[in-house]
LUMROLUM-111391 format. One record per residue (C-alpha): residue in three letters; residue number from 1; x, y, z. Coordinates in steps of 0.001 Angstrom, whole numbers, plus 500000, padded with zeros to 6 digits. Example, Ala and Ser with C-alpha at 12.3 -4.5 7.8 and 13.67 -1.06 7.14 Angstrom:
REM residues 2
<site residuo="ALA" num="1" px="512300" py="495500" pz="507800"/>
<site residuo="SER" num="2" px="513670" py="498940" pz="507140"/>
***
This chain:
REM residues 344
<site residuo="MET" num="1" px="157094" py="278631" pz="510878"/>
<site residuo="LYS" num="2" px="160082" py="277575" pz="512851"/>
<site residuo="LEU" num="3" px="159469" py="273752" pz="513517"/>
<site residuo="GLU" num="4" px="157572" py="272880" pz="510320"/>
<site residuo="ARG" num="5" px="157976" py="269124" pz="510660"/>
<site residuo="LEU" num="6" px="157103" py="269322" pz="514297"/>
<site residuo="CYS" num="7" px="154281" py="270991" pz="513004"/>
<site residuo="ARG" num="8" px="152967" py="268251" pz="510535"/>
<site residuo="LEU" num="9" px="153925" py="265518" pz="513091"/>
<site residuo="CYS" num="10" px="151642" py="267098" pz="515978"/>
<site residuo="GLU" num="11" px="148739" py="267405" pz="513513"/>
<site residuo="LEU" num="12" px="148902" py="263863" pz="512132"/>
<site residuo="PRO" num="13" px="146662" py="261175" pz="513907"/>
<site residuo="GLY" num="14" px="148094" py="258661" pz="515930"/>
<site residuo="VAL" num="15" px="146287" py="257605" pz="519331"/>
<site residuo="SER" num="16" px="147247" py="254544" pz="520391"/>
<site residuo="GLY" num="17" px="146682" py="251598" pz="518422"/>
<site residuo="PHE" num="18" px="146030" py="253815" pz="515425"/>
<site residuo="GLU" num="19" px="150033" py="255125" pz="514717"/>
<site residuo="GLU" num="20" px="150441" py="253957" pz="510785"/>
<site residuo="LYS" num="21" px="149959" py="257959" pz="509704"/>
<site residuo="VAL" num="22" px="152631" py="258697" pz="512042"/>
<site residuo="ALA" num="23" px="154854" py="255537" pz="511155"/>
<site residuo="SER" num="24" px="154363" py="255981" pz="507152"/>
<site residuo="PHE" num="25" px="155730" py="260074" pz="507521"/>
<site residuo="ILE" num="26" px="158643" py="259166" pz="509304"/>
<site residuo="GLU" num="27" px="159513" py="256243" pz="507115"/>
<site residuo="LYS" num="28" px="159503" py="258594" pz="504073"/>
<site residuo="GLU" num="29" px="161487" py="261046" pz="505808"/>
<site residuo="ILE" num="30" px="164041" py="258279" pz="507126"/>
<site residuo="GLU" num="31" px="164425" py="256468" pz="503753"/>
<site residuo="GLY" num="32" px="167930" py="256366" pz="502416"/>
<site residuo="LYS" num="33" px="169244" py="257872" pz="505431"/>
<site residuo="VAL" num="34" px="169756" py="254600" pz="507357"/>
<site residuo="ASP" num="35" px="171420" py="251138" pz="506351"/>
<site residuo="GLU" num="36" px="168397" py="249321" pz="507549"/>
<site residuo="LEU" num="37" px="164641" py="249944" pz="508088"/>
<site residuo="TRP" num="38" px="161853" py="248039" pz="509115"/>
<site residuo="LYS" num="39" px="158403" py="248254" pz="510566"/>
<site residuo="ASP" num="40" px="157589" py="245503" pz="512859"/>
<site residuo="SER" num="41" px="154769" py="243628" pz="513816"/>
<site residuo="VAL" num="42" px="153140" py="245905" pz="516209"/>
<site residuo="GLY" num="43" px="153987" py="248812" pz="514275"/>
<site residuo="ASN" num="44" px="157379" py="250048" pz="515593"/>
<site residuo="VAL" num="45" px="159538" py="251611" pz="513114"/>
<site residuo="ILE" num="46" px="163184" py="250551" pz="513681"/>
<site residuo="ALA" num="47" px="166174" py="252013" pz="511839"/>
<site residuo="ILE" num="48" px="169655" py="251698" pz="512128"/>
<site residuo="LYS" num="49" px="172948" py="253441" pz="510927"/>
<site residuo="LYS" num="50" px="176102" py="251240" pz="511062"/>
<site residuo="GLY" num="51" px="179217" py="252559" pz="512570"/>
<site residuo="ASN" num="52" px="182785" py="252495" pz="511252"/>
<site residuo="GLY" num="53" px="183301" py="249097" pz="513155"/>
<site residuo="LYS" num="54" px="185573" py="250118" pz="515600"/>
<site residuo="SER" num="55" px="183250" py="249171" pz="518322"/>
<site residuo="SER" num="56" px="180583" py="246507" pz="518360"/>
<site residuo="LYS" num="57" px="178366" py="248762" pz="520752"/>
<site residuo="ARG" num="58" px="174750" py="249871" pz="519966"/>
<site residuo="LEU" num="59" px="172902" py="253159" pz="521528"/>
<site residuo="MET" num="60" px="169357" py="253440" pz="520710"/>
<site residuo="LEU" num="61" px="167429" py="256435" pz="520737"/>
<site residuo="LEU" num="62" px="163846" py="255990" pz="521411"/>
<site residuo="ALA" num="63" px="160459" py="258032" pz="521166"/>
<site residuo="HIS" num="64" px="156780" py="257070" pz="520962"/>
<site residuo="THR" num="65" px="154576" py="257884" pz="518405"/>
<site residuo="ASP" num="66" px="151229" py="257623" pz="520181"/>
<site residuo="GLU" num="67" px="149298" py="260331" pz="521527"/>
<site residuo="VAL" num="68" px="146228" py="259969" pz="524503"/>
<site residuo="GLY" num="69" px="142676" py="260398" pz="522771"/>
<site residuo="LEU" num="70" px="139406" py="258683" pz="522667"/>
<site residuo="MET" num="71" px="137675" py="256149" pz="521194"/>
<site residuo="VAL" num="72" px="133720" py="255215" pz="520493"/>
<site residuo="LYS" num="73" px="132070" py="252666" pz="522914"/>
<site residuo="ARG" num="74" px="128362" py="253056" pz="522250"/>
<site residuo="ILE" num="75" px="126256" py="254388" pz="519363"/>
<site residuo="ASN" num="76" px="123325" py="256159" pz="520840"/>
<site residuo="GLU" num="77" px="119905" py="256287" pz="519977"/>
<site residuo="ASP" num="78" px="120107" py="260082" pz="519141"/>
<site residuo="GLY" num="79" px="123006" py="259526" pz="516892"/>
<site residuo="SER" num="80" px="125756" py="260580" pz="519543"/>
<site residuo="LEU" num="81" px="128813" py="258831" pz="520570"/>
<site residuo="SER" num="82" px="129850" py="257806" pz="523659"/>
<site residuo="PHE" num="83" px="133408" py="256896" pz="524101"/>
<site residuo="THR" num="84" px="136195" py="256235" pz="526650"/>
<site residuo="ALA" num="85" px="139626" py="257458" pz="527041"/>
<site residuo="ILE" num="86" px="142523" py="256224" pz="525505"/>
<site residuo="GLY" num="87" px="145240" py="256908" pz="527822"/>
<site residuo="GLY" num="88" px="145420" py="259477" pz="530660"/>
<site residuo="VAL" num="89" px="142443" py="262325" pz="529651"/>
<site residuo="ASP" num="90" px="140818" py="264277" pz="532534"/>
<site residuo="PRO" num="91" px="137387" py="264950" pz="531548"/>
<site residuo="ARG" num="92" px="137820" py="268466" pz="532138"/>
<site residuo="VAL" num="93" px="139882" py="268983" pz="529219"/>
<site residuo="LEU" num="94" px="136993" py="267777" pz="526960"/>
<site residuo="MET" num="95" px="133887" py="269525" pz="527163"/>
<site residuo="GLY" num="96" px="133332" py="271658" pz="523674"/>
<site residuo="LYS" num="97" px="136261" py="270469" pz="522149"/>
<site residuo="LYS" num="98" px="136088" py="269710" pz="518391"/>
<site residuo="VAL" num="99" px="137363" py="266168" pz="517152"/>
<site residuo="PHE" num="100" px="138034" py="263939" pz="514707"/>
<site residuo="VAL" num="101" px="136294" py="260717" pz="514343"/>
<site residuo="GLY" num="102" px="137050" py="257332" pz="512977"/>
<site residuo="GLU" num="103" px="140314" py="256942" pz="510404"/>
<site residuo="GLU" num="104" px="138304" py="258815" pz="507444"/>
<site residuo="MET" num="105" px="138378" py="261446" pz="510265"/>
<site residuo="LEU" num="106" px="134851" py="262948" pz="509978"/>
<site residuo="PRO" num="107" px="134480" py="266393" pz="512370"/>
<site residuo="GLY" num="108" px="132376" py="266201" pz="515557"/>
<site residuo="VAL" num="109" px="132273" py="268089" pz="518808"/>
<site residuo="ILE" num="110" px="131884" py="266754" pz="522347"/>
<site residuo="GLY" num="111" px="129039" py="268693" pz="524171"/>
<site residuo="PHE" num="112" px="128107" py="268970" pz="527142"/>
<site residuo="GLU" num="113" px="124280" py="270556" pz="529104"/>
<site residuo="ALA" num="114" px="124464" py="274279" pz="528766"/>
<site residuo="ILE" num="115" px="124996" py="276314" pz="531436"/>
<site residuo="HIS" num="116" px="121942" py="277767" pz="531810"/>
<site residuo="THR" num="117" px="120098" py="273940" pz="532358"/>
<site residuo="GLN" num="118" px="122163" py="273110" pz="535138"/>
<site residuo="GLU" num="119" px="121443" py="273038" pz="538749"/>
<site residuo="SER" num="120" px="123389" py="274746" pz="540798"/>
<site residuo="SER" num="121" px="124149" py="271846" pz="543385"/>
<site residuo="THR" num="122" px="126074" py="270475" pz="540164"/>
<site residuo="LEU" num="123" px="127289" py="273349" pz="538030"/>
<site residuo="LEU" num="124" px="130860" py="273115" pz="539222"/>
<site residuo="LYS" num="125" px="131303" py="269694" pz="539371"/>
<site residuo="THR" num="126" px="133476" py="267552" pz="536772"/>
<site residuo="PRO" num="127" px="130961" py="265476" pz="534867"/>
<site residuo="SER" num="128" px="131987" py="262115" pz="534445"/>
<site residuo="MET" num="129" px="133197" py="260826" pz="530981"/>
<site residuo="ASP" num="130" px="130060" py="258436" pz="530846"/>
<site residuo="LYS" num="131" px="128274" py="261513" pz="530828"/>
<site residuo="LEU" num="132" px="129638" py="263592" pz="527596"/>
<site residuo="ARG" num="133" px="128710" py="262818" pz="524328"/>
<site residuo="ILE" num="134" px="130446" py="263269" pz="520751"/>
<site residuo="TYR" num="135" px="127805" py="265030" pz="518269"/>
<site residuo="LEU" num="136" px="128379" py="264746" pz="514489"/>
<site residuo="GLY" num="137" px="124870" py="265965" pz="513057"/>
<site residuo="TYR" num="138" px="123614" py="262239" pz="512933"/>
<site residuo="PRO" num="139" px="119594" py="262469" pz="513507"/>
<site residuo="LYS" num="140" px="119336" py="259160" pz="514845"/>
<site residuo="LYS" num="141" px="121564" py="255898" pz="515651"/>
<site residuo="GLU" num="142" px="120961" py="253749" pz="511822"/>
<site residuo="GLU" num="143" px="122536" py="257083" pz="510280"/>
<site residuo="ALA" num="144" px="125380" py="257212" pz="512559"/>
<site residuo="GLN" num="145" px="126076" py="253434" pz="512095"/>
<site residuo="LYS" num="146" px="126256" py="253884" pz="508460"/>
<site residuo="SER" num="147" px="130004" py="255685" pz="509311"/>
<site residuo="HIS" num="148" px="130974" py="254804" pz="512558"/>
<site residuo="LYS" num="149" px="131212" py="251483" pz="514718"/>
<site residuo="ILE" num="150" px="132405" py="250582" pz="517975"/>
<site residuo="GLY" num="151" px="135928" py="250890" pz="518637"/>
<site residuo="ASP" num="152" px="136692" py="253867" pz="516388"/>
<site residuo="PRO" num="153" px="139637" py="256134" pz="517194"/>
<site residuo="VAL" num="154" px="139005" py="260032" pz="518066"/>
<site residuo="PHE" num="155" px="141420" py="262464" pz="517984"/>
<site residuo="PHE" num="156" px="141754" py="265947" pz="518951"/>
<site residuo="SER" num="157" px="141004" py="268318" pz="516263"/>
<site residuo="THR" num="158" px="144015" py="271113" pz="516981"/>
<site residuo="ALA" num="159" px="146214" py="273061" pz="514310"/>
<site residuo="TYR" num="160" px="149892" py="273479" pz="515261"/>
<site residuo="GLU" num="161" px="150297" py="277192" pz="516126"/>
<site residuo="GLU" num="162" px="153447" py="279315" pz="516699"/>
<site residuo="VAL" num="163" px="153218" py="282155" pz="519044"/>
<site residuo="GLY" num="164" px="156622" py="284174" pz="519828"/>
<site residuo="GLU" num="165" px="158387" py="281297" pz="521256"/>
<site residuo="TYR" num="166" px="155785" py="279125" pz="522278"/>
<site residuo="ALA" num="167" px="154204" py="276553" pz="520171"/>
<site residuo="VAL" num="168" px="150539" py="275255" pz="520713"/>
<site residuo="ALA" num="169" px="149545" py="271789" pz="519745"/>
<site residuo="LYS" num="170" px="148128" py="268303" pz="520896"/>
<site residuo="ALA" num="171" px="150398" py="265581" pz="520709"/>
<site residuo="PHE" num="172" px="153734" py="267359" pz="521573"/>
<site residuo="ASP" num="173" px="153844" py="264274" pz="523942"/>
<site residuo="ASP" num="174" px="155809" py="262547" pz="522411"/>
<site residuo="ARG" num="175" px="155663" py="264316" pz="518700"/>
<site residuo="THR" num="176" px="158648" py="266423" pz="519982"/>
<site residuo="GLY" num="177" px="160619" py="262872" pz="520884"/>
<site residuo="CYS" num="178" px="159551" py="261832" pz="517444"/>
<site residuo="GLU" num="179" px="161416" py="264881" pz="515977"/>
<site residuo="ILE" num="180" px="164293" py="264696" pz="517958"/>
<site residuo="LEU" num="181" px="165382" py="261322" pz="516443"/>
<site residuo="LEU" num="182" px="164560" py="263019" pz="513247"/>
<site residuo="ARG" num="183" px="166815" py="265637" pz="513641"/>
<site residuo="VAL" num="184" px="169434" py="263596" pz="515177"/>
<site residuo="LEU" num="185" px="169690" py="261139" pz="512188"/>
<site residuo="ASP" num="186" px="169668" py="264351" pz="509745"/>
<site residuo="ASP" num="187" px="172698" py="265515" pz="511904"/>
<site residuo="VAL" num="188" px="174991" py="262929" pz="511733"/>
<site residuo="GLN" num="189" px="174784" py="262056" pz="507767"/>
<site residuo="GLY" num="190" px="178121" py="261952" pz="506554"/>
<site residuo="LEU" num="191" px="179651" py="261059" pz="509747"/>
<site residuo="SER" num="192" px="181477" py="258234" pz="511096"/>
<site residuo="LEU" num="193" px="180235" py="256617" pz="514341"/>
<site residuo="ASP" num="194" px="182447" py="254275" pz="516038"/>
<site residuo="TYR" num="195" px="178828" py="252020" pz="517117"/>
<site residuo="ASP" num="196" px="176165" py="251334" pz="515685"/>
<site residuo="LEU" num="197" px="173098" py="254316" pz="516185"/>
<site residuo="CYS" num="198" px="169851" py="252707" pz="516308"/>
<site residuo="PHE" num="199" px="166092" py="254511" pz="516101"/>
<site residuo="ALA" num="200" px="162969" py="253325" pz="517495"/>
<site residuo="TRP" num="201" px="159705" py="255367" pz="516993"/>
<site residuo="VAL" num="202" px="157376" py="252981" pz="519169"/>
<site residuo="VAL" num="203" px="154043" py="252635" pz="519570"/>
<site residuo="GLN" num="204" px="151494" py="252722" pz="522129"/>
<site residuo="GLU" num="205" px="153649" py="253891" pz="525460"/>
<site residuo="GLU" num="206" px="150322" py="255896" pz="526511"/>
<site residuo="VAL" num="207" px="148659" py="252634" pz="527496"/>
<site residuo="GLY" num="208" px="151011" py="250682" pz="529224"/>
<site residuo="LEU" num="209" px="154639" py="251061" pz="527209"/>
<site residuo="ARG" num="210" px="153810" py="248170" pz="524839"/>
<site residuo="GLY" num="211" px="156198" py="249108" pz="521676"/>
<site residuo="SER" num="212" px="159611" py="250067" pz="523193"/>
<site residuo="GLY" num="213" px="160555" py="246307" pz="524498"/>
<site residuo="ILE" num="214" px="159526" py="244667" pz="521425"/>
<site residuo="ALA" num="215" px="161855" py="247287" pz="519676"/>
<site residuo="ALA" num="216" px="164483" py="246423" pz="521891"/>
<site residuo="ARG" num="217" px="164629" py="242686" pz="521600"/>
<site residuo="GLN" num="218" px="165042" py="243158" pz="517951"/>
<site residuo="ILE" num="219" px="167661" py="246038" pz="518396"/>
<site residuo="LYS" num="220" px="169639" py="244110" pz="521136"/>
<site residuo="PRO" num="221" px="171302" py="247530" pz="522449"/>
<site residuo="ASP" num="222" px="173952" py="247832" pz="525003"/>
<site residuo="ALA" num="223" px="172292" py="251494" pz="526118"/>
<site residuo="ALA" num="224" px="169479" py="254005" pz="525322"/>
<site residuo="LEU" num="225" px="168155" py="257268" pz="525833"/>
<site residuo="VAL" num="226" px="164315" py="258025" pz="525590"/>
<site residuo="PHE" num="227" px="163191" py="261656" pz="524156"/>
<site residuo="GLU" num="228" px="159523" py="262397" pz="526423"/>
<site residuo="ASN" num="229" px="157689" py="265295" pz="526527"/>
<site residuo="THR" num="230" px="156767" py="265883" pz="529801"/>
<site residuo="THR" num="231" px="154768" py="268120" pz="532461"/>
<site residuo="ALA" num="232" px="155415" py="271344" pz="532939"/>
<site residuo="GLY" num="233" px="153402" py="272612" pz="535920"/>
<site residuo="ASP" num="234" px="154061" py="275977" pz="535896"/>
<site residuo="ASN" num="235" px="150764" py="276900" pz="535635"/>
<site residuo="PRO" num="236" px="149434" py="280591" pz="537239"/>
<site residuo="GLU" num="237" px="146728" py="278017" pz="539077"/>
<site residuo="LEU" num="238" px="149180" py="275264" pz="541239"/>
<site residuo="PRO" num="239" px="151794" py="276491" pz="543936"/>
<site residuo="GLU" num="240" px="155200" py="276041" pz="543196"/>
<site residuo="TYR" num="241" px="155944" py="273441" pz="545203"/>
<site residuo="ARG" num="242" px="153717" py="271435" pz="542720"/>
<site residuo="TRP" num="243" px="156047" py="272251" pz="539550"/>
<site residuo="ALA" num="244" px="157698" py="269537" pz="537929"/>
<site residuo="THR" num="245" px="159411" py="271675" pz="535602"/>
<site residuo="SER" num="246" px="159039" py="275299" pz="534062"/>
<site residuo="LEU" num="247" px="158982" py="276452" pz="530613"/>
<site residuo="GLY" num="248" px="161765" py="278369" pz="529097"/>
<site residuo="MET" num="249" px="164233" py="276298" pz="531440"/>
<site residuo="GLY" num="250" px="165740" py="273620" pz="529335"/>
<site residuo="PRO" num="251" px="165697" py="270215" pz="528532"/>
<site residuo="VAL" num="252" px="164425" py="268280" pz="531250"/>
<site residuo="LEU" num="253" px="166536" py="265593" pz="532825"/>
<site residuo="THR" num="254" px="165186" py="262920" pz="534601"/>
<site residuo="PHE" num="255" px="166738" py="261144" pz="537580"/>
<site residuo="ALA" num="256" px="164070" py="258722" pz="538753"/>
<site residuo="HIS" num="257" px="160184" py="258361" pz="537976"/>
<site residuo="SER" num="258" px="157247" py="256034" pz="538968"/>
<site residuo="GLY" num="259" px="159073" py="252496" pz="538780"/>
<site residuo="LEU" num="260" px="162639" py="253374" pz="538232"/>
<site residuo="VAL" num="261" px="165250" py="254905" pz="539189"/>
<site residuo="LEU" num="262" px="167977" py="256035" pz="536138"/>
<site residuo="ASP" num="263" px="170738" py="254683" pz="535332"/>
<site residuo="ARG" num="264" px="173591" py="256994" pz="537150"/>
<site residuo="ARG" num="265" px="176367" py="256602" pz="534869"/>
<site residuo="ILE" num="266" px="174069" py="257546" pz="531962"/>
<site residuo="PHE" num="267" px="172430" py="260424" pz="534104"/>
<site residuo="ASP" num="268" px="175641" py="261882" pz="535154"/>
<site residuo="THR" num="269" px="177318" py="261644" pz="531683"/>
<site residuo="ILE" num="270" px="173951" py="263789" pz="530455"/>
<site residuo="VAL" num="271" px="174396" py="266318" pz="533025"/>
<site residuo="GLU" num="272" px="177813" py="266377" pz="532419"/>
<site residuo="THR" num="273" px="177567" py="266873" pz="528857"/>
<site residuo="ALA" num="274" px="174762" py="269773" pz="528863"/>
<site residuo="ARG" num="275" px="177493" py="271675" pz="531280"/>
<site residuo="ARG" num="276" px="180182" py="271345" pz="529454"/>
<site residuo="ASN" num="277" px="178177" py="272435" pz="526221"/>
<site residuo="SER" num="278" px="176583" py="275276" pz="528347"/>
<site residuo="ILE" num="279" px="172973" py="273990" pz="527036"/>
<site residuo="LYS" num="280" px="170668" py="275307" pz="529744"/>
<site residuo="PHE" num="281" px="168870" py="272339" pz="531825"/>
<site residuo="GLN" num="282" px="166419" py="271393" pz="534384"/>
<site residuo="TYR" num="283" px="165815" py="268540" pz="536606"/>
<site residuo="LYS" num="284" px="162356" py="266936" pz="536627"/>
<site residuo="ARG" num="285" px="160982" py="267916" pz="540073"/>
<site residuo="ARG" num="286" px="158342" py="265592" pz="540318"/>
<site residuo="ILE" num="287" px="158931" py="261655" pz="539797"/>
<site residuo="ALA" num="288" px="154805" py="260585" pz="538614"/>
<site residuo="GLY" num="289" px="154247" py="259339" pz="535776"/>
<site residuo="GLY" num="290" px="156519" py="256928" pz="533753"/>
<site residuo="THR" num="291" px="158540" py="256540" pz="530524"/>
<site residuo="ASP" num="292" px="159740" py="253545" pz="528129"/>
<site residuo="ALA" num="293" px="162618" py="253753" pz="530151"/>
<site residuo="GLY" num="294" px="161136" py="251610" pz="532748"/>
<site residuo="ARG" num="295" px="160339" py="249179" pz="530013"/>
<site residuo="LEU" num="296" px="163365" py="248726" pz="528909"/>
<site residuo="ALA" num="297" px="164626" py="248025" pz="532498"/>
<site residuo="ARG" num="298" px="162733" py="245120" pz="532550"/>
<site residuo="THR" num="299" px="163395" py="244159" pz="528886"/>
<site residuo="MET" num="300" px="166342" py="241608" pz="528202"/>
<site residuo="SER" num="301" px="168739" py="241496" pz="530717"/>
<site residuo="GLY" num="302" px="167820" py="245180" pz="531773"/>
<site residuo="ILE" num="303" px="168485" py="248244" pz="529179"/>
<site residuo="PRO" num="304" px="170281" py="250924" pz="531071"/>
<site residuo="ALA" num="305" px="168743" py="254506" pz="529962"/>
<site residuo="GLY" num="306" px="168526" py="257867" pz="530322"/>
<site residuo="VAL" num="307" px="165052" py="260071" pz="529925"/>
<site residuo="ILE" num="308" px="165463" py="264059" pz="528337"/>
<site residuo="SER" num="309" px="162053" py="265782" pz="527646"/>
<site residuo="THR" num="310" px="160929" py="268930" pz="526330"/>
<site residuo="PRO" num="311" px="158480" py="270267" pz="529092"/>
<site residuo="SER" num="312" px="155141" py="270495" pz="527952"/>
<site residuo="ARG" num="313" px="152163" py="272733" pz="529842"/>
<site residuo="TYR" num="314" px="148713" py="271544" pz="529797"/>
<site residuo="ILE" num="315" px="149955" py="267851" pz="528880"/>
<site residuo="HIS" num="316" px="147683" py="265433" pz="527439"/>
<site residuo="SER" num="317" px="144983" py="267725" pz="526627"/>
<site residuo="PRO" num="318" px="144105" py="269149" pz="523021"/>
<site residuo="THR" num="319" px="146152" py="272400" pz="523799"/>
<site residuo="SER" num="320" px="149237" py="271776" pz="525294"/>
<site residuo="ILE" num="321" px="152354" py="274544" pz="524874"/>
<site residuo="ILE" num="322" px="155801" py="274142" pz="524547"/>
<site residuo="ASN" num="323" px="158811" py="276920" pz="524630"/>
<site residuo="ILE" num="324" px="160475" py="276374" pz="521530"/>
<site residuo="ASN" num="325" px="163785" py="276930" pz="523132"/>
<site residuo="ASP" num="326" px="163410" py="274327" pz="525397"/>
<site residuo="PHE" num="327" px="162664" py="271633" pz="522454"/>
<site residuo="LEU" num="328" px="166010" py="273417" pz="520600"/>
<site residuo="GLY" num="329" px="167766" py="272723" pz="523516"/>
<site residuo="VAL" num="330" px="166926" py="268916" pz="523693"/>
<site residuo="ALA" num="331" px="167705" py="268446" pz="519861"/>
<site residuo="GLU" num="332" px="171499" py="270567" pz="520584"/>
<site residuo="LEU" num="333" px="171718" py="268023" pz="523943"/>
<site residuo="ALA" num="334" px="170813" py="264883" pz="521959"/>
<site residuo="SER" num="335" px="173283" py="265497" pz="519089"/>
<site residuo="VAL" num="336" px="176334" py="265964" pz="521370"/>
<site residuo="LEU" num="337" px="175346" py="263102" pz="522926"/>
<site residuo="VAL" num="338" px="175396" py="261077" pz="519959"/>
<site residuo="LYS" num="339" px="178541" py="262408" pz="518074"/>
<site residuo="GLU" num="340" px="180437" py="262128" pz="521895"/>
<site residuo="GLY" num="341" px="179050" py="258396" pz="521966"/>
<site residuo="LYS" num="342" px="180262" py="258897" pz="525780"/>
<site residuo="VAL" num="343" px="176731" py="257500" pz="526753"/>
<site residuo="LEU" num="344" px="177995" py="253760" pz="526046"/>
***
């Protein structure tokens, strides 16, 4: 396996609001590698590797630990569970999928009416999420209530797998970013940087960019780099003009997204660095969606940021796909940017 730690990160459960296991894994990975480490009141993991004192500036690297998923909203008389989405989840990707329910990770399946019993008029229509149920083998409500309650998190049950140059998993958004930060930290061990390098693994990005502003107020960075996982779109069912990015074309550089035009100086620095180091890259060609950079722009006096992403096909589903070389390109670009310090 080429990306063993990314495998472990992706398989951890971490729906928004329930990122504790991801945070604990990261804390153990970075312990002893940084000068300061703490977990704040909302669950962000923050670490600082101090510079040599030549500059008082601070660069923050940021990724979010949470993933999209579901949450129990009702326990039904037949023992099944009704649920709501946490983050952007299309009900069409849910039918027939295996899940884990609750922090005890009890296995269940999302079922739907068999094709044999559906009316022809409704056969090709997408069912609303209200019509889907999770089944865990309970015969009645009272049995289900012994193990479950309203508000229990529901996680996708997907094993990480590598197939040639590709990897399949849940939660590449944004465990790829989490792993990039870990790789950069490993890469700068023993190096003397002129500035303070700060790391923020933040919570609840998928439900409104909740953790990043809180982390930034504690760090007070001069600039930031946000590492994300973003929509590919090079699906055979989509026309090419609708593709946001393509697998195999390298790291994705974002010049603008919903609610924000990225800092031009930082963006140009990233582009120039990639070109000078012969790192293949691509621009994100659609601006739908947002990142924690949008929150940083509204935090304190406004924190300038750049966004670098690993493209992912079938994002926000139980089975996303990345090209491993794209991810490795992001890691290489991140390392060079940090070592050169030109973003500041």
